[in-house]
Structures are given as structure tokens and as C-alpha cells.
C-alpha positions, 0 to 999 in steps of 0.5 A: 348719249344718243347717236343720230346716224345719217351715214353707213351703219355703225358697227359694234367695233366702231361703237366700242371705239366711240364710247371712250372718246365720249367718256360715256356709253352710247345709249341709243342709236337712231338710224336716219338714212339720208337718201335725197332725190337730186331732182327735188329741193334739198331743204324740204327733204332735209326737213322731212329727214329730220322729222323721221328722227322721231325726237320730241321738241323736249328731247331735241333740247335736252338729250345729249346728241352725237351726230354721224353726218351724211357724207354729201356736204350740202345735206350735212349742212342742212342737217346741222341747220335743222339740228341747231334750229330744233336743239338750240345749239350745234351738236357734237359730230363724229369723225371716222377715218379709214383703217390703214391697210384694211381689206375690205375697207373699214373705218374707225372712230377718230375724234368727236368734234364739239361744233358748239365750242368751235362756233363759240371760239369763232365768235371771238374773231368778230 
């Protein structure tokens, strides 16, 4: 599995919690820091961000992808639109949750969300 990380770095502890949820190892993590200039158009910045991922058109369409989305919802939406356009489907996304009582704050893997499955189920409501 290839993890595209658009958020804070994934710790070894978090990675160890993600793999059982996936049922497979994370073979590669690609760090994609999502720092946008609020004075510039976001769509253009999202396209430039996705170009930095470095996957070929074939890899976009064939690699199993897990995405840790950026926390700003508008950027996350654009990232998903770009991935869908390049891969032809919605990817699985990682949800992290705070560890109760942790000082300093820490986050752990909570679940893997299959966005393509959610989309396909939603289509039955048309």
C-alpha cells in the first residue's frame, strides 16, 4: 500500500496501528505537505501539489492508495477531486483520532474509510 500523506508526519506507532486496519503493510509513504497561499487560487495550488506526489499516470491507476487528507476541508476536497481524476476512483482515506489523556496530544489510527464504496452506495439513492 502507498500512503499519500498530506498532513502531519505519520509516526512509527501510527503506522503500526494503520497496517492491521489495512490488512497489509504500508510499503511506501510519500510526504506531500499541503501549505497553500490563501491569496492565490486553491485549484491551481492543488494541481501543483498533486504534481509533487511524483506518481506516473500508470501508478495513479494501478497502485493501491491510502490517503491522509489535509485538515483544511477545501484543500481536502480538491485533493480528492485531483486523485479521482488521475486514478479514476476515490481512494481509501485514513481517519486519525486523539489518544484520550495523552500529554502532549497524540493521535492514533481510528479507521480506514473506503470512499469509493461510500460513493457507490450513495448512487443507489438517486
